[in-house]
C-alpha positions as CSV (number, residue, x, y, z in Angstrom):
1,M,149.1,18.8,123.0
2,R,151.9,20.1,125.1
3,I,151.1,19.8,128.6
4,I,152.9,20.3,131.6
5,I,152.2,18.9,134.8
6,A,154.1,21.1,137.7
7,C,154.9,20.3,141.1
8,E,154.7,16.8,140.3
9,F,157.7,14.3,141.2
10,S,156.1,10.6,140.6
11,G,155.3,11.1,136.8
12,I,151.7,9.4,137.4
13,V,149.8,12.5,135.4
14,R,152.4,13.0,132.9
15,D,152.5,9.3,131.9
16,A,149.1,9.0,131.4
17,F,149.2,12.0,128.8
18,R,152.3,10.7,127.2
19,A,150.5,6.7,126.9
20,R,148.0,9.0,124.8
21,G,150.1,10.6,122.7
22,H,150.8,13.7,124.5
23,D,153.6,15.8,124.8
24,A,153.8,15.8,128.6
25,V,156.7,17.0,130.5
26,S,156.4,16.9,134.1
27,C,158.1,19.8,136.7
28,D,159.5,19.9,140.0
29,L,162.3,20.5,142.6
30,L,162.6,16.8,143.2
31,P,163.8,14.6,140.4
32,T,161.3,12.2,139.3
33,E,160.6,8.9,140.4
34,R,160.0,7.4,137.0
35,P,162.2,7.9,133.9
36,G,160.4,10.4,131.1
37,P,160.6,14.4,130.3
38,H,161.0,15.9,133.8
39,Y,161.6,19.6,134.1
40,L,164.0,19.8,137.5
41,G,163.3,23.1,138.6
42,D,160.8,25.8,139.4
43,V,157.9,25.8,136.8
44,R,158.1,29.3,136.7
45,D,161.3,29.2,134.7
46,I,159.4,27.1,131.9
47,I,155.7,28.4,132.0
48,N,155.3,30.2,129.3
49,D,157.2,28.0,126.8
50,G,153.8,27.7,124.5
51,F,152.1,25.1,126.9
52,D,148.4,24.3,125.7
53,L,147.5,22.6,129.1
54,M,148.6,22.6,132.6
55,I,147.9,20.3,135.7
56,C,149.4,21.6,138.7
57,H,149.5,20.4,142.0
58,P,150.8,23.0,144.3
59,P,152.7,22.1,147.5
60,C,150.0,21.9,149.9
61,T,152.2,22.2,153.4
62,H,150.8,25.6,154.2
63,L,147.1,25.5,152.9
64,A,145.4,22.4,153.6
65,A,142.7,22.5,155.9
66,S,144.1,19.3,157.9
67,G,147.2,21.6,159.1
68,A,144.7,25.0,160.2
69,R,146.4,24.7,163.8
70,W,149.4,25.7,162.4
71,W,147.8,28.3,160.2
72,P,148.9,31.5,163.0
73,E,152.3,30.5,163.1
74,K,152.5,30.2,158.9
75,I,151.0,33.5,158.2
76,E,154.4,34.8,156.1
77,L,154.5,31.0,154.5
78,Q,151.0,30.5,153.7
79,R,150.8,34.1,151.8
80,E,153.7,32.9,150.1
81,A,151.8,29.6,149.0
82,L,148.6,31.7,148.3
83,E,150.6,34.2,145.6
84,F,152.2,30.8,143.9
85,V,148.9,29.1,143.6
86,K,147.2,33.0,142.0
87,F,150.7,32.5,139.5
88,L,149.6,29.3,138.3
89,L,146.0,30.1,138.1
90,N,146.5,33.4,136.4
91,S,149.1,32.1,133.7
92,S,148.5,32.5,130.2
93,I,148.2,28.8,129.5
94,P,144.3,28.1,128.0
95,K,143.6,25.1,129.8
96,I,144.5,25.2,133.4
97,A,143.4,22.0,136.4
98,L,145.0,23.3,139.8
99,E,144.8,20.4,142.5
100,N,144.5,20.3,146.6
101,P,143.0,19.5,149.5
102,V,140.3,21.2,151.0
103,G,142.0,24.6,152.9
104,K,142.8,27.8,152.7
105,I,142.6,28.6,148.5
106,S,138.5,28.0,148.8
107,T,138.5,31.3,151.1
108,A,141.6,33.1,150.4
109,I,141.2,33.1,146.4
110,R,138.0,31.4,145.2
111,P,136.1,28.1,146.3
112,P,137.1,25.1,143.9
113,D,134.8,23.9,140.5
114,Q,134.7,20.3,141.8
115,I,135.6,18.2,144.8
116,I,136.7,14.9,143.3
117,Q,137.2,11.3,145.7
118,P,139.9,8.6,144.8
119,W,136.7,6.1,145.0
120,Q,135.1,8.2,141.9
121,F,137.9,6.4,140.2
122,G,138.3,3.3,140.8
123,H,140.2,3.6,144.3
124,G,138.3,2.0,147.5
125,E,139.8,5.5,149.4
126,T,138.3,8.9,150.6
127,K,140.6,11.9,149.8
128,A,138.6,14.9,149.0
129,T,140.4,16.9,146.2
130,C,139.6,20.2,145.1
131,L,140.0,20.9,141.6
132,W,140.0,24.7,140.2
133,L,139.6,24.6,136.6
134,K,140.4,27.3,133.8
135,G,138.6,26.0,130.2
136,L,138.2,22.9,131.4
137,P,135.1,20.7,131.9
138,L,134.6,18.9,135.3
139,L,136.1,15.6,135.6
140,V,133.3,12.8,135.5
141,P,133.6,10.2,137.3
142,T,134.8,6.9,135.7
143,N,134.5,4.2,138.2
144,V,132.6,4.2,141.5
145,V,133.6,1.6,143.9
146,E,132.6,0.7,147.2
147,G,135.5,0.5,150.2
148,R,135.8,4.0,151.2
149,E,138.5,4.1,153.7
150,P,140.6,6.9,154.5
151,K,143.7,5.1,153.9
152,I,145.7,8.6,153.0
153,H,144.7,10.1,156.3
154,R,145.5,7.3,158.6
155,M,148.9,6.9,157.3
156,P,151.0,6.7,160.0
157,P,153.9,9.4,160.6
158,G,157.2,8.8,159.1
159,P,159.3,10.7,156.8
160,D,158.0,9.9,153.6
161,R,154.6,10.7,154.6
162,W,154.0,13.8,152.4
163,K,155.1,12.1,149.7
164,E,153.1,9.3,150.0
165,R,149.9,11.5,150.6
166,S,150.8,13.8,147.7
167,R,151.0,11.2,145.1
168,T,147.6,11.3,142.0
169,F,145.7,7.9,142.2
170,P,146.3,6.6,139.1
171,G,142.5,5.9,138.2
172,I,142.5,10.2,138.7
173,A,145.5,10.6,136.0
174,E,143.7,8.4,133.6
175,A,140.2,10.1,133.8
176,M,142.2,13.5,133.4
177,A,144.4,12.1,130.3
178,D,141.4,10.6,128.9
179,Q,138.9,13.5,129.1
180,W,140.9,16.7,129.1
181,G,143.4,15.7,126.6
182,N,140.8,15.3,123.9
183,L,139.5,18.8,124.3
């Protein structure tokens, strides 16, 4: 299966699919952190290149509920972010999963199909993650664990905080590759 992982610099989801034999490429405006197929640029440049599945992680900077207090100052930025989300969801790729935190997408576009947590996939942390799905089933939890701490939420401020918060948990990436890579 040809798979594009849009807005992913980490390579975590890409590598989970590649480990299962898929032709997966990540795409981001940032270079990849891991060696592997990566398109450095805008996903809009390659979205129509014949992919069967797209998993996208559009930036949540202007969309996440955690930043709602700044929304009145970001009306135009938020409008652009929502247009990008609509573009991704309305692409001609037959199977799509769009991931984002709880936030503006739910009210401006539509509610998510599913909300998952890292502790459902082997990580003892909380971080509600919404999934908007097209042509895909709900993701089934694979390893429910105890210890549910909000480590991501409690990260101290710093220049790379946004990067650390945006990485997909490996257990979630593995579940995506196992469950959606076999369709």
